[in-house]
C-alpha positions as CSV (number, residue, x, y, z in Angstrom):
1,X,-14.9,117.3,-85.5
2,X,-16.1,114.8,-83.3
3,X,-18.9,116.3,-80.7
4,X,-18.2,117.1,-77.0
5,X,-20.4,115.7,-74.8
6,X,-21.5,116.7,-70.9
7,X,-22.4,114.4,-68.2
8,X,-24.9,115.7,-65.9
9,X,-25.5,113.3,-62.9
10,X,-27.9,113.5,-60.5
11,X,-27.6,112.0,-57.1
12,X,-29.8,110.8,-53.7
13,X,-28.2,112.4,-50.5
14,X,-30.1,110.1,-48.1
15,X,-28.7,107.3,-47.3
16,X,-31.3,104.3,-46.3
17,X,-28.8,100.9,-45.2
18,X,-30.9,97.6,-45.0
19,X,-30.2,96.7,-41.2
20,X,-30.6,93.3,-39.6
21,X,-32.7,94.2,-36.9
22,X,-35.1,95.8,-39.2
23,X,-38.8,94.1,-39.7
24,X,-38.9,93.9,-43.7
25,X,-42.3,92.5,-44.3
26,X,-43.4,92.8,-48.4
27,X,-46.1,93.5,-48.9
28,X,-46.5,96.3,-45.9
29,X,-48.5,95.5,-43.4
30,X,-51.7,97.5,-42.4
31,X,-50.5,98.2,-39.1
32,X,-47.1,96.9,-37.3
33,X,-45.7,97.6,-33.8
34,X,-42.3,96.2,-32.8
35,X,-41.5,95.6,-29.4
36,X,-38.6,95.0,-27.3
37,X,-36.8,91.5,-27.1
38,X,-37.3,88.4,-29.1
39,X,-39.1,84.8,-29.1
40,X,-36.2,82.1,-29.1
41,X,-37.0,78.5,-30.9
42,X,-34.3,76.8,-28.9
43,X,-34.6,73.0,-28.7
44,X,-37.5,72.2,-31.1
45,X,-40.9,74.1,-32.3
46,X,-43.9,73.0,-31.9
47,X,-47.2,74.4,-34.1
48,X,-50.2,74.0,-31.9
49,X,-53.7,76.2,-32.4
50,X,-56.6,74.5,-33.9
51,X,-55.0,72.2,-35.9
52,X,-57.7,69.4,-35.7
53,X,-59.4,71.3,-38.2
54,X,-58.7,69.9,-41.7
55,X,-58.1,73.4,-43.5
56,X,-55.7,74.5,-40.5
57,X,-54.0,71.5,-40.1
58,X,-53.2,71.8,-43.8
59,X,-51.8,74.8,-43.1
60,X,-49.7,73.6,-39.8
61,X,-48.2,70.8,-42.0
62,X,-47.2,73.5,-44.8
63,X,-45.1,75.2,-41.9
64,X,-43.9,72.7,-40.4
65,X,-42.3,71.4,-43.7
66,X,-41.1,75.1,-44.3
67,X,-39.1,75.2,-41.2
68,X,-37.7,71.9,-41.5
69,X,-34.6,73.8,-42.9
70,X,-34.0,75.1,-38.9
71,X,-32.6,71.4,-38.3
72,X,-34.6,72.0,-35.5
73,X,-37.5,69.0,-34.5
74,X,-40.5,70.5,-35.3
75,X,-43.9,68.9,-34.6
76,X,-48.0,69.6,-34.7
77,X,-49.2,69.7,-31.1
78,X,-51.0,67.2,-29.5
79,X,-54.2,68.4,-27.1
80,X,-53.4,70.5,-24.4
81,X,-49.6,70.9,-25.6
82,X,-47.9,74.1,-25.5
83,X,-47.3,75.5,-28.9
84,X,-44.3,77.9,-30.1
85,X,-46.6,78.9,-32.8
86,X,-50.8,78.8,-32.6
87,X,-53.0,79.1,-35.2
88,X,-56.2,79.9,-34.6
89,X,-59.6,80.8,-36.5
90,X,-62.1,84.0,-34.5
91,X,-65.1,82.5,-33.4
92,X,-66.5,85.7,-33.9
93,X,-65.5,87.2,-37.1
94,X,-63.4,89.9,-36.9
95,X,-65.2,92.5,-39.4
96,X,-61.9,94.6,-39.6
97,X,-60.1,92.4,-41.2
98,X,-62.2,90.6,-43.2
99,X,-61.8,86.8,-45.1
100,X,-57.9,87.3,-46.0
101,X,-56.8,89.4,-43.2
102,X,-54.9,87.9,-40.2
103,X,-53.5,89.2,-36.7
104,X,-50.4,88.0,-35.2
105,X,-48.6,88.6,-31.9
106,X,-44.8,87.8,-31.1
107,X,-43.5,88.1,-27.7
108,X,-40.7,86.5,-25.8
109,X,-43.0,84.8,-23.1
110,X,-46.0,83.6,-25.2
111,X,-44.0,82.8,-28.3
112,X,-45.9,83.4,-32.1
113,X,-50.1,83.7,-32.4
114,X,-51.8,84.2,-35.4
115,X,-55.3,84.2,-35.9
116,X,-57.9,84.8,-38.4
117,X,-61.6,85.0,-39.6
118,X,-60.6,82.2,-42.6
119,X,-58.3,79.7,-43.2
120,X,-56.8,81.9,-45.6
121,X,-56.1,84.7,-43.1
122,X,-54.2,82.4,-40.9
123,X,-51.8,81.5,-44.2
124,X,-51.0,85.2,-45.1
125,X,-50.2,85.5,-41.6
126,X,-47.8,82.4,-41.6
127,X,-46.2,84.3,-45.0
128,X,-45.9,87.4,-42.5
129,X,-44.5,85.0,-39.9
130,X,-42.0,83.6,-42.4
131,X,-40.6,87.2,-43.0
132,X,-40.0,87.7,-39.4
133,X,-37.6,84.8,-39.4
134,X,-33.5,84.8,-40.3
135,X,-33.1,85.2,-44.2
136,X,-31.4,81.5,-43.8
137,X,-35.2,80.3,-43.5
138,X,-35.4,80.4,-46.9
139,X,-32.3,78.0,-47.8
140,X,-32.8,74.6,-49.9
141,X,-31.5,72.4,-47.5
142,X,-30.5,72.3,-43.2
143,X,-29.4,76.0,-42.5
144,X,-26.6,75.8,-39.8
145,X,-25.4,78.4,-37.0
146,X,-28.2,80.2,-36.8
147,X,-30.2,81.4,-33.9
148,X,-33.9,80.9,-34.8
149,X,-36.0,84.1,-33.7
150,X,-38.2,86.5,-34.1
151,X,-38.7,90.1,-33.3
152,X,-41.5,90.9,-30.9
153,X,-44.7,92.1,-33.2
154,X,-48.4,93.0,-33.0
155,X,-49.6,92.7,-36.6
156,X,-52.8,93.8,-37.6
157,X,-52.9,93.3,-41.4
158,X,-55.6,92.2,-44.7
159,X,-55.5,93.4,-47.9
160,X,-56.7,96.5,-50.0
161,X,-57.7,94.6,-52.9
162,X,-59.5,91.0,-53.4
163,X,-57.5,90.4,-57.4
164,X,-54.0,90.5,-56.4
165,X,-52.7,89.3,-60.0
166,X,-49.4,87.8,-61.4
167,X,-50.3,86.7,-65.5
168,X,-47.7,83.9,-66.8
169,X,-47.8,83.5,-69.9
170,X,-46.9,79.3,-70.9
171,X,-47.9,80.0,-74.6
172,X,-45.1,81.8,-75.9
173,X,-42.5,79.2,-74.4
174,X,-43.9,76.3,-72.6
175,X,-43.5,75.8,-69.1
176,X,-44.3,72.8,-67.6
177,X,-46.6,71.7,-64.3
178,X,-43.8,71.8,-61.9
179,X,-42.3,75.3,-63.5
180,X,-45.8,76.5,-62.9
181,X,-45.7,75.4,-59.3
182,X,-42.2,76.7,-58.9
183,X,-43.4,80.2,-60.0
184,X,-47.0,79.8,-57.7
185,X,-44.4,79.2,-54.6
186,X,-42.5,82.4,-54.8
187,X,-45.6,84.4,-55.6
188,X,-47.5,83.0,-52.6
189,X,-45.1,84.5,-50.5
190,X,-45.8,88.0,-51.2
191,X,-49.5,87.0,-50.9
192,X,-50.4,87.1,-54.3
193,X,-54.0,85.0,-54.6
194,X,-54.4,85.0,-58.8
195,X,-52.5,83.5,-61.1
196,X,-53.3,84.0,-64.8
197,X,-52.2,81.4,-67.2
198,X,-52.2,82.5,-70.8
199,X,-52.7,79.0,-72.6
200,X,-53.3,79.6,-76.2
201,X,-51.2,81.8,-78.7
202,X,-49.7,82.4,-81.9
203,X,-46.6,80.1,-80.7
204,X,-48.7,77.6,-79.2
205,X,-51.6,75.9,-77.6
206,X,-50.9,74.6,-74.1
207,X,-54.2,73.0,-72.8
208,X,-55.5,69.5,-73.6
209,X,-59.1,69.9,-75.2
210,X,-60.1,66.2,-76.1
211,X,-63.0,67.0,-78.2
212,X,-60.6,68.9,-80.9
213,X,-57.0,66.7,-80.4
214,X,-55.3,68.7,-83.2
215,X,-54.7,71.7,-81.4
216,X,-52.5,69.5,-79.2
217,X,-51.1,67.0,-81.7
218,X,-50.4,70.3,-84.2
219,X,-51.3,73.7,-82.2
220,X,-48.8,72.8,-79.3
221,X,-45.2,72.2,-81.1
222,X,-43.2,74.7,-83.1
223,X,-39.8,75.0,-84.4
224,X,-37.2,75.6,-81.8
225,X,-35.1,79.2,-82.2
226,X,-32.7,80.9,-79.9
227,X,-32.0,84.3,-79.9
228,X,-34.0,88.0,-80.3
229,X,-37.9,86.4,-80.8
230,X,-39.8,88.4,-83.6
231,X,-36.5,88.2,-86.0
232,X,-35.8,84.9,-86.3
233,X,-35.7,83.2,-90.0
234,X,-39.1,81.1,-90.8
235,X,-38.8,77.6,-90.3
236,X,-38.5,75.1,-93.9
237,X,-40.7,72.2,-93.9
238,X,-38.5,69.8,-93.2
239,X,-37.2,71.5,-90.3
240,X,-38.7,69.0,-86.9
241,X,-41.6,70.7,-85.3
242,X,-41.2,69.1,-81.6
243,X,-40.3,72.0,-79.7
244,X,-43.4,72.8,-77.0
245,X,-45.9,70.7,-75.0
246,X,-49.2,71.4,-73.3
247,X,-50.7,70.5,-69.6
248,X,-53.2,67.7,-70.0
249,X,-56.3,67.3,-68.0
250,X,-54.7,65.6,-64.9
251,X,-52.1,68.2,-65.2
252,X,-54.5,70.5,-64.8
253,X,-56.2,69.4,-61.8
254,X,-53.0,68.7,-60.1
255,X,-52.0,72.2,-60.8
256,X,-55.5,73.8,-59.5
257,X,-55.8,71.9,-56.3
258,X,-51.9,72.9,-55.8
259,X,-53.2,77.0,-55.7
260,X,-56.1,75.9,-53.7
261,X,-53.8,74.8,-51.0
262,X,-52.0,78.0,-51.1
263,X,-55.0,80.1,-51.7
264,X,-54.9,81.0,-55.6
265,X,-57.0,80.8,-58.2
266,X,-56.0,80.1,-61.4
267,X,-57.5,82.5,-64.3
268,X,-57.3,80.5,-67.8
269,X,-57.2,82.4,-71.0
270,X,-57.6,81.8,-74.2
271,X,-56.9,84.7,-76.6
272,X,-59.3,85.0,-79.5
273,X,-60.1,86.1,-82.6
274,X,-56.0,87.4,-82.8
275,X,-53.1,85.8,-81.5
276,X,-54.8,82.6,-82.8
277,X,-52.2,81.0,-85.2
278,X,-51.9,77.9,-83.0
279,X,-55.9,77.2,-83.8
280,X,-55.6,77.7,-86.8
281,X,-52.6,75.8,-87.9
282,X,-54.6,72.8,-86.4
283,X,-58.0,73.9,-88.0
284,X,-57.6,76.1,-91.1
285,X,-61.1,76.5,-91.7
286,X,-61.6,78.7,-88.7
287,X,-60.2,81.5,-90.3
288,X,-61.4,84.1,-93.0
289,X,-58.0,83.3,-95.6
290,X,-57.7,80.0,-97.1
291,X,-54.3,78.9,-97.0
292,X,-51.9,76.6,-95.4
293,X,-50.9,78.2,-92.0
294,X,-48.3,76.7,-89.0
295,X,-47.4,77.4,-85.6
296,X,-45.5,80.5,-85.1
297,X,-41.8,79.6,-84.1
298,X,-40.8,83.2,-83.7
299,X,-40.4,84.6,-87.1
300,X,-42.3,87.9,-87.9
301,X,-45.8,87.9,-88.4
302,X,-47.1,91.4,-87.3
303,X,-46.6,94.9,-88.1
304,X,-46.8,97.6,-85.0
305,X,-47.7,100.9,-86.9
306,X,-47.6,104.2,-84.9
307,X,-51.6,105.2,-84.4
308,X,-53.3,102.3,-86.2
309,X,-54.3,98.6,-85.8
310,X,-52.0,96.0,-85.8
311,X,-51.2,94.8,-89.5
312,X,-50.7,91.0,-90.1
313,X,-48.7,89.6,-92.5
314,X,-50.6,86.5,-91.8
315,X,-54.2,85.9,-91.1
316,X,-54.0,84.7,-87.3
317,X,-57.4,85.6,-86.2
318,X,-60.3,83.9,-86.2
319,X,-63.3,84.6,-88.5
320,X,-66.4,86.1,-86.8
321,X,-68.2,85.4,-89.8
322,X,-67.8,81.6,-89.6
323,X,-70.4,79.7,-87.5
324,X,-67.8,76.8,-87.4
325,X,-65.5,79.4,-85.0
326,X,-68.3,79.6,-82.4
327,X,-68.6,75.4,-82.3
328,X,-65.3,75.6,-82.0
329,X,-65.3,77.6,-78.6
330,X,-67.9,76.0,-77.7
331,X,-66.0,72.5,-77.8
332,X,-62.8,74.7,-76.1
333,X,-65.0,76.5,-73.2
334,X,-66.6,73.6,-72.2
335,X,-63.4,71.5,-71.2
336,X,-61.6,75.0,-70.0
337,X,-64.6,75.6,-67.5
338,X,-64.7,72.3,-66.7
339,X,-60.9,71.9,-65.9
340,X,-60.8,75.7,-63.9
341,X,-63.1,76.5,-61.1
342,X,-62.4,80.4,-61.1
343,X,-65.3,82.4,-61.7
344,X,-64.0,84.0,-65.1
345,X,-62.7,82.9,-68.4
346,X,-60.2,85.5,-69.8
347,X,-61.0,85.5,-73.8
348,X,-58.1,88.1,-74.8
349,X,-59.4,90.2,-77.6
350,X,-56.3,92.1,-78.0
351,X,-54.1,93.2,-81.2
352,X,-56.9,91.9,-83.6
353,X,-55.1,92.3,-87.4
354,X,-58.2,93.3,-88.9
355,X,-56.6,93.6,-92.6
356,X,-57.5,90.4,-93.3
357,X,-61.3,91.2,-92.6
358,X,-61.7,94.2,-94.5
359,X,-61.2,91.7,-97.5
360,X,-63.1,88.9,-96.5
361,X,-66.6,88.4,-98.9
362,X,-67.9,86.1,-95.3
363,X,-66.8,89.8,-93.3
364,X,-68.6,91.7,-95.9
365,X,-72.0,89.7,-95.6
366,X,-72.0,89.3,-91.8
367,X,-71.6,93.4,-91.6
368,X,-74.7,93.9,-94.2
369,X,-76.9,91.1,-92.2
370,X,-75.9,92.3,-88.6
371,X,-76.1,96.1,-89.7
372,X,-72.1,96.3,-88.4
373,X,-71.2,99.5,-89.5
374,X,-67.1,99.1,-88.9
375,X,-64.9,96.5,-87.9
376,X,-64.6,97.5,-84.5
377,X,-68.4,96.5,-84.0
378,X,-67.0,93.7,-86.4
379,X,-65.2,92.4,-83.1
380,X,-67.8,93.2,-80.6
381,X,-70.5,90.9,-82.4
382,X,-67.7,88.1,-81.9
383,X,-66.6,89.1,-78.5
384,X,-70.5,89.2,-77.2
385,X,-71.1,85.6,-79.1
386,X,-68.0,84.8,-77.0
387,X,-69.4,85.8,-73.6
388,X,-72.6,84.1,-74.2
389,X,-70.8,80.9,-74.5
390,X,-68.6,81.4,-71.4
391,X,-71.8,82.4,-69.7
392,X,-73.4,79.3,-70.7
393,X,-70.9,77.3,-69.3
394,X,-71.6,79.0,-65.4
395,X,-68.6,81.3,-65.7
396,X,-68.2,85.1,-66.1
397,X,-65.8,86.8,-68.9
398,X,-63.1,89.2,-69.1
399,X,-60.7,90.1,-71.6
400,X,-58.3,93.0,-72.7
401,X,-59.3,96.1,-72.9
402,X,-59.8,96.0,-76.6
403,X,-63.1,94.0,-75.8
404,X,-64.4,97.8,-75.3
405,X,-64.2,98.6,-78.9
406,X,-67.3,98.6,-80.7
407,X,-69.3,98.2,-77.5
408,X,-69.4,96.1,-74.9
409,X,-70.3,93.1,-73.8
410,X,-73.2,93.0,-71.1
411,X,-71.8,91.8,-68.3
412,X,-67.7,91.3,-69.2
413,X,-65.1,92.5,-66.7
414,X,-62.5,94.3,-68.3
415,X,-58.6,93.9,-67.9
416,X,-57.1,97.5,-68.4
417,X,-53.5,97.2,-70.3
418,X,-53.0,100.4,-72.9
419,X,-52.8,102.5,-69.7
420,X,-55.8,102.9,-67.7
421,X,-58.3,104.8,-69.9
422,X,-59.7,101.5,-70.9
423,X,-60.3,100.8,-67.2
424,X,-61.6,104.1,-66.3
425,X,-64.2,103.8,-69.5
426,X,-65.3,100.3,-68.3
427,X,-65.7,101.4,-64.3
428,X,-67.7,104.3,-65.5
429,X,-70.0,102.2,-67.3
430,X,-70.3,100.1,-64.4
431,X,-68.1,97.1,-65.2
432,X,-65.6,95.2,-63.4
433,X,-62.3,96.0,-63.9
434,X,-58.7,94.5,-63.1
435,X,-55.8,97.3,-63.6
436,X,-52.7,95.7,-65.6
437,X,-51.4,98.6,-67.4
438,X,-48.2,98.7,-69.4
439,X,-47.7,101.7,-67.9
440,X,-46.9,99.9,-64.6
441,X,-46.8,96.4,-64.7
442,X,-45.4,94.8,-67.5
443,X,-42.8,92.9,-66.2
444,X,-41.2,91.5,-69.9
445,X,-40.1,95.0,-70.4
446,X,-36.6,96.0,-70.1
447,X,-35.5,96.6,-66.3
448,X,-33.0,98.8,-66.4
449,X,-30.8,100.5,-69.5
450,X,-31.2,98.2,-72.9
451,X,-27.1,98.1,-72.9
452,X,-26.9,95.4,-70.2
453,X,-30.6,94.2,-70.0
454,X,-31.9,91.4,-72.5
455,X,-33.4,93.7,-75.3
456,X,-37.2,94.6,-75.3
457,X,-38.6,97.3,-76.6
458,X,-39.3,99.0,-74.0
459,X,-38.2,100.1,-69.8
460,X,-40.4,99.6,-67.1
461,X,-38.0,101.0,-64.1
462,X,-38.6,99.2,-60.1
463,X,-39.3,103.0,-59.1
464,X,-42.2,103.1,-62.1
465,X,-43.7,100.1,-61.0
466,X,-43.7,101.5,-57.0
467,X,-45.9,104.4,-58.6
468,X,-48.8,102.3,-60.2
469,X,-52.2,102.7,-58.2
470,X,-55.3,100.9,-59.1
471,X,-57.9,103.5,-58.6
472,X,-57.8,106.3,-60.6
473,X,-59.1,109.8,-60.0
474,X,-63.1,109.9,-60.3
475,X,-63.7,106.9,-60.5
476,X,-65.4,104.4,-57.8
477,X,-63.3,102.3,-56.2
478,X,-66.2,99.3,-56.0
479,X,-65.8,99.1,-59.7
480,X,-61.7,98.5,-59.3
481,X,-61.3,94.9,-58.3
482,X,-57.1,94.8,-58.2
483,X,-54.6,94.8,-60.6
484,X,-51.7,92.4,-61.4
485,X,-48.5,92.4,-63.1
486,X,-48.1,90.6,-66.5
487,X,-45.1,88.5,-67.6
488,X,-45.4,87.7,-71.5
489,X,-42.5,85.2,-72.4
490,X,-41.6,86.0,-76.0
491,X,-37.8,86.5,-74.6
492,X,-38.3,84.4,-71.5
493,X,-36.8,81.2,-72.5
494,X,-36.3,79.7,-69.0
495,X,-37.7,79.6,-65.5
496,X,-34.4,81.5,-64.2
497,X,-35.2,84.2,-66.8
498,X,-38.6,84.2,-65.7
499,X,-37.5,84.9,-62.0
500,X,-35.2,87.2,-63.5
501,X,-37.8,89.6,-65.1
502,X,-40.4,88.6,-62.3
503,X,-38.8,89.9,-59.1
504,X,-37.9,92.7,-57.6
505,X,-40.9,94.3,-59.6
506,X,-43.5,92.0,-58.5
507,X,-42.3,92.9,-55.0
508,X,-43.5,96.5,-55.9
509,X,-47.4,95.1,-57.2
510,X,-47.5,93.0,-54.4
511,X,-47.6,96.0,-51.7
512,X,-49.8,98.1,-54.2
513,X,-52.8,95.8,-54.5
514,X,-52.1,94.5,-50.6
515,X,-51.2,97.6,-48.5
516,X,-52.5,100.6,-48.1
517,X,-52.0,103.4,-50.0
518,X,-50.7,105.8,-47.7
519,X,-48.4,103.0,-46.3
520,X,-46.6,103.1,-49.5
521,X,-42.5,104.7,-48.7
522,X,-40.0,104.1,-51.6
523,X,-36.6,104.7,-49.2
524,X,-38.1,102.2,-46.8
525,X,-39.4,99.5,-49.4
526,X,-36.3,99.7,-51.1
527,X,-34.7,98.7,-47.5
528,X,-36.8,95.9,-47.2
529,X,-36.4,95.2,-50.9
530,X,-32.4,94.6,-50.3
531,X,-33.0,92.4,-47.2
532,X,-35.4,89.8,-49.9
533,X,-32.7,89.7,-52.0
534,X,-30.7,87.9,-49.1
535,X,-34.0,85.4,-48.8
536,X,-33.6,85.0,-52.4
537,X,-30.2,84.2,-52.7
538,X,-30.5,81.1,-49.6
539,X,-34.2,80.1,-51.7
540,X,-31.7,80.0,-55.3
541,X,-34.2,82.0,-56.8
542,X,-32.8,84.5,-59.5
543,X,-33.7,88.5,-59.4
544,X,-32.7,91.4,-61.2
545,X,-30.0,93.5,-59.4
546,X,-30.8,96.5,-62.1
547,X,-32.1,99.3,-59.2
548,X,-28.8,99.8,-58.5
549,X,-27.5,100.7,-61.8
550,X,-28.4,104.0,-63.8
551,X,-30.7,105.4,-65.8
552,X,-28.9,107.6,-68.9
553,X,-31.2,110.3,-70.8
554,X,-29.3,112.0,-73.6
555,X,-29.9,115.5,-74.8
556,X,-28.5,117.9,-77.3
557,X,-28.2,121.1,-77.3
558,X,-28.2,124.0,-79.6
559,X,-24.5,123.2,-80.1
560,X,-24.7,119.9,-81.1
561,X,-23.5,118.8,-77.3
562,X,-24.8,116.4,-75.7
563,X,-25.8,116.5,-72.3
564,X,-26.4,112.9,-70.6
565,X,-28.3,112.7,-67.2
566,X,-27.4,109.7,-65.4
567,X,-30.1,108.6,-62.0
568,X,-29.9,105.9,-59.7
569,X,-33.0,104.6,-57.9
570,X,-31.6,103.6,-54.9
571,X,-30.3,105.7,-52.3
572,X,-26.7,106.3,-51.5
573,X,-25.2,105.0,-54.6
574,X,-22.1,106.4,-56.2
575,X,-21.6,106.0,-60.0
576,X,-17.7,105.7,-61.2
577,X,-16.5,105.7,-64.7
578,X,-13.7,105.8,-66.9
579,X,-12.6,106.7,-70.5
580,X,-9.7,105.0,-70.8
581,X,-10.8,101.2,-71.7
582,X,-9.9,100.4,-67.9
583,X,-12.3,98.8,-65.4
584,X,-13.7,101.5,-63.0
585,X,-14.1,100.6,-59.0
586,X,-14.7,102.7,-56.4
587,X,-11.2,104.1,-56.4
588,X,-12.0,105.7,-60.3
589,X,-13.5,109.1,-59.7
590,X,-17.3,109.5,-58.9
591,X,-19.5,111.5,-60.6
592,X,-20.1,115.1,-58.7
593,X,-20.4,117.7,-62.1
594,X,-21.1,117.9,-65.6
595,X,-18.0,115.7,-67.6
596,X,-17.0,116.5,-70.8
597,X,-16.0,113.4,-72.7
598,X,-12.2,113.5,-74.2
599,X,-12.3,113.5,-78.0
600,X,-10.6,110.3,-78.6
601,X,-12.4,108.1,-76.3
602,X,-14.5,105.4,-77.9
603,X,-15.7,103.9,-74.2
604,X,-17.4,105.1,-71.3
605,X,-17.7,102.3,-68.7
606,X,-19.6,102.7,-66.0
607,X,-20.4,101.0,-62.4
608,X,-22.2,102.1,-58.7
609,X,-21.1,101.3,-55.6
610,X,-22.3,101.4,-51.9
611,X,-19.2,102.5,-50.0
612,X,-16.5,99.6,-50.8
613,X,-19.2,97.1,-52.0
614,X,-19.6,97.2,-55.8
615,X,-23.5,96.9,-56.5
616,X,-24.1,97.0,-60.0
617,X,-23.2,95.2,-63.1
618,X,-20.4,97.2,-65.1
619,X,-22.0,98.7,-67.8
620,X,-20.2,99.4,-71.2
621,X,-21.7,102.4,-73.3
622,X,-19.8,103.0,-77.1
623,X,-19.7,106.8,-77.9
624,X,-21.6,106.0,-81.0
625,X,-24.6,104.6,-78.9
626,X,-24.9,107.6,-76.9
627,X,-24.7,110.1,-80.0
628,X,-27.5,108.2,-81.6
629,X,-29.8,108.2,-78.7
630,X,-29.4,112.3,-78.3
631,X,-29.7,112.5,-81.9
632,X,-25.9,114.3,-82.7
633,X,-24.2,113.4,-85.5
634,X,-20.7,114.0,-86.4
635,X,-19.4,116.5,-88.9
636,X,-17.7,115.5,-91.7
């Protein structure tokens, strides 16, 4: 007999609707006062202030280009010319706002005045000004029939953290220079100042190293596969390895300057000793296990056993016992340090499969010679040597929290990804920490239910990202440099999907790392997100609508009945359903009490509305899937 299924529906009763008059600034400023009136841009727009200053002039030119979509003539003021928008550096530094803070005042009589201590602050003030304009300012072409004005406001603003990062993995799938610029163009709107580029992994080596040409002639290319990453058929020898690419030295210099003009630092990551198949395929002498190696194309190469170290099906780790490895890394980090001016280099250090090290005579000899008690200490030996190499190039080293295992290198900073525990441990040891936990900050995770999202092994809803707090209780805040969100790209094949996975969850992280902790407010944030969706529509930037779709929870009671709790993140959303194979809309019943599934139903369809507007996508749920999740088995 078919098991009977009961639904329990949870609703929010507070309705928050976005308002056309609402000031929607993301991230939320430290202080914002909205006054009566607006400043209207009528026939022209003049940008003035200290535009003879080279840095200020660059910002003015950036703003001039941005404002060109208004269709109004935009000019940079000559001496003594009255301006609509004034950009000024403080003659005496304002200690409250610091290096990246700003003050913005807009009034009907005086136009817009943005002041800051440093050019970076002016740039962030300009980003806030842009968000005060109508959403059409993000249009790709001249927006017609728009009344261009900003509300009268007074803003004082500065960041909570100095490290406000997004990680963009260009190793799993290669994204070129122009695509990286496109990613930066969106992140700067939300006051991010750090782009972490993953440049080397099993699937490709993505930066030119002239001293080691095979890294690019061999290591940057694999066989193109399309589908679900990690399940691909291993390529045959005769399949062309022509999928991939890399950034040349000239590309990197261009990107670094582009980032600098937008007050972004670029953190390069070369992931070692694990995830190194691209390097090993190029130079097989770097591995402990002799053999023939190829750059990974998405076939399965590792196992992830519960509560155990990662298990390699092939050896994809550099050999800590091989002196050639350190000579190799010296050449790599020499060029990386010369290309990237940021003070840190990221050495990875995560997910090292040690099963081949266990079998290696060279590793056993190293352990005996260096008195290393276990493989954690072997990796620590490697990490400490890598830190010396990176320090010798005039850089500081940062790595994933696995670099704590076996003993942390003396001066290393830690990026905590396996929750917050590693970051807490490092901070209590007096090391600098960047919080980037999977719990809140992994943008490669699904944003909603797996029935509709591209399949990944875990989910991370928007409301969960908004709970991120980088400074745990009991930790000295001076050691927490900030936080970042990470977009790994195993399942991300193109820029449209990279955008989809990043936004709106990166709004949450932006507000966490910029805004005061006490200013965060979920309902207000949701309303702002909806306003910014309109901006993304004009910008033709893709985003996920997953916040409008229910979260399903299936449980089984002692009578073998299924209880399904369905909860929405966004206030004021109604959930409509069918079991008769038709397509629900807002005329169908809305959930208000437990519902028993008809005995012969084979499909549930769900859609969400706000009033008469469809908000979420149609989700089709087979009954068999619900039973599976609840652990219900049909009786024979």
